[in-house]
C-alpha positions in Angstrom: 11.2 16.8 23.1 8.2 14.9 21.6 5.7 13.6 24.1 3.9 10.5 23.0 0.7 9.8 24.9 0.9 6.3 26.4 -2.5 4.8 27.4 -1.0 1.3 28.0 -1.8 -0.1 24.6 -1.6 0.9 20.9 1.2 1.5 18.5 3.6 3.0 21.0 6.4 0.5 20.1 6.2 0.9 16.3 5.8 4.7 16.6 8.8 4.9 19.0 10.8 2.9 16.5 9.8 5.3 13.7 10.8 8.3 15.8 14.1 6.6 16.7 14.8 5.9 13.0 14.2 9.6 12.4 16.5 10.6 15.2 13.7 12.4 17.0 14.0 12.5 20.9 10.7 11.4 22.5 9.3 10.1 25.7 6.1 8.4 26.8 3.6 10.6 28.6 1.2 8.9 31.0 -0.1 11.8 33.0 -0.3 15.6 32.7 2.8 16.3 34.9 4.9 14.7 32.2 3.9 17.3 29.6 6.5 19.7 31.0 9.5 19.9 28.7 7.6 18.6 25.7 7.4 21.0 22.7 5.0 18.9 20.7 2.7 15.9 21.3 1.7 12.8 19.4 -1.5 11.0 20.3 -1.3 7.5 18.8 -4.0 4.9 19.1 -5.2 1.5 18.4 -8.4 0.1 19.8 -11.9 1.4 20.6 -13.0 5.1 20.8 -14.9 4.7 24.0 -12.2 2.9 26.0 -9.5 5.3 24.7 -11.5 8.3 25.9 -12.1 6.6 29.2 -8.4 6.0 29.6 -7.6 9.7 28.8 -10.2 10.9 31.3 -8.9 8.5 34.0 -5.4 9.9 33.7 -6.5 13.5 33.5 -5.1 13.7 30.0 -8.3 14.8 28.3 -8.3 18.2 29.9 -4.6 18.5 29.5 -4.9 17.9 25.7 -7.7 20.4 25.4 -5.5 23.0 27.2 -2.3 22.1 25.3 -1.2 25.1 23.3 1.5 23.4 21.2 1.5 21.2 18.1 -0.5 18.0 18.4 -0.5 15.1 15.9 -3.1 12.4 16.1 -2.4 9.0 14.5 -5.1 6.5 13.6 -7.5 6.3 16.6 -5.6 9.4 18.0 -6.8 11.4 15.0 -10.4 10.3 15.7 -10.2 11.2 19.4 -9.5 14.8 18.4 -13.0 15.0 17.0 -16.3 15.5 18.8 -17.3 11.9 18.7 -17.6 8.6 16.9 -20.4 6.3 15.8 -18.3 3.6 17.4 -19.2 4.9 20.9 -22.5 6.8 20.8 -22.8 9.4 23.6 -19.1 9.4 24.4 -17.6 12.8 23.8 -14.3 13.1 22.0 -11.7 15.8 22.8 -13.7 18.2 20.6 -10.6 19.9 19.3 -12.1 19.8 15.8 -15.7 19.6 14.6 -17.0 16.3 13.2 -17.5 12.7 14.1 -16.3 9.4 12.7 -18.7 6.9 11.2 -18.5 3.2 10.2 -17.8 2.1 6.7 -21.1 1.0 5.4 -21.1 0.5 1.6 -22.6 -2.7 0.4 -20.1 -5.6 -0.2 -17.4 -3.6 1.6 -15.1 -4.9 4.2 -15.9 -2.9 7.3 -12.2 -3.0 8.4 -10.0 -1.0 6.0 -6.7 -2.8 6.4 -3.7 -2.6 4.1 -2.0 -0.3 1.7 -4.1 2.4 -0.1 -3.3 5.5 -2.1 -3.7 8.8 -0.4 -3.8 12.1 -2.2 -2.1 14.8 0.0 -0.7 18.2 -0.9 -0.7 17.4 -4.6 1.0 14.0 -4.4 -0.4 10.4 -4.4 1.3 8.4 -1.6 0.9 4.8 -0.7 0.2 4.5 3.1 -0.9 1.7 5.5 -4.3 1.8 7.1 -6.0 -0.3 9.9 -9.3 1.2 10.8 -13.0 0.5 10.9 -14.3 4.1 11.2 -13.7 7.2 9.1 -14.2 10.9 8.9 -16.2 11.0 5.7 -15.9 14.8 5.1 -14.1 17.7 6.6 -16.4 20.1 8.4 -13.8 22.3 10.0 -12.2 25.5 8.9 -9.5 25.8 6.2 -7.2 22.8 6.3 -4.8 20.9 4.1 -6.4 17.5 3.6 -5.3 14.1 2.5 -8.0 11.9 1.0 -8.2 8.2 0.5 -11.0 5.9 -0.7 -12.6 2.8 0.8 -16.2 2.6 -0.3 -16.1 6.4 -0.9 -13.6 9.2 -0.1 -12.6 9.9 3.5 -10.2 12.2 5.3 -6.9 10.3 5.6 -4.8 13.3 6.8 -5.2 16.9 7.8 -3.3 19.9 8.9 -5.3 22.7 10.6 -3.2 25.2 12.4 -1.3 23.5 15.2 -3.3 20.4 14.9 -2.6 17.5 12.5 -3.9 14.0 12.0 -3.1 10.9 10.1 -5.8 8.1 9.8 -3.1 5.8 8.5 0.0 4.7 10.3 3.0 6.7 9.0 5.5 4.5 11.0 4.2 1.4 9.1 4.1 3.1 5.7 7.7 2.7 4.7 10.2 5.4 3.8 7.5 7.7 2.4 5.4 7.3 5.6 8.4 8.2 7.7 9.0 11.3 5.6 5.4 12.3 6.2 5.8 11.8 9.9 9.0 13.9 9.9 7.2 16.7 8.0 4.3 16.6 10.4 6.6 16.9 13.4 7.9 20.1 11.9 4.4 21.7 11.6 3.9 24.4 14.2 
């Protein structure tokens, strides 16, 4: 069973539809007691880093995610929450599952919101994927990992796999058939 963290907002509906399309059984998780019976978790997200971390703390899910021993996939803001922090919310600690922090897009004449289809290079293939984000992980500072890289005013981490942890900065459930294939592959990571 896939547990999908539900903080009361975000891309739960579109992600749920994607999981249903793939025939993957899932259920929303709103507090730590609902983790029982889940063999993997997905942390989706849309919104602001600070309020998302506040919602995780209020529900006791921050500690539960830090202690979770199984596979965990972060999507969009969910990927950012796995890091130590974000320039979006100075002083607010992230989950700290991986080193690094997100920063704003800051190149001259660049839209600060990266929204739309962009190419991502991942595992030797270029794939078109759909992004909606204003912050990025510019460079990987963690241990050995498979990385996907995209470009918006410079390269940034668009996807990673590091042991039991994985993350997509893009929305695989909104990235067409190829995005759903990437989501299905990620759900098989252990």
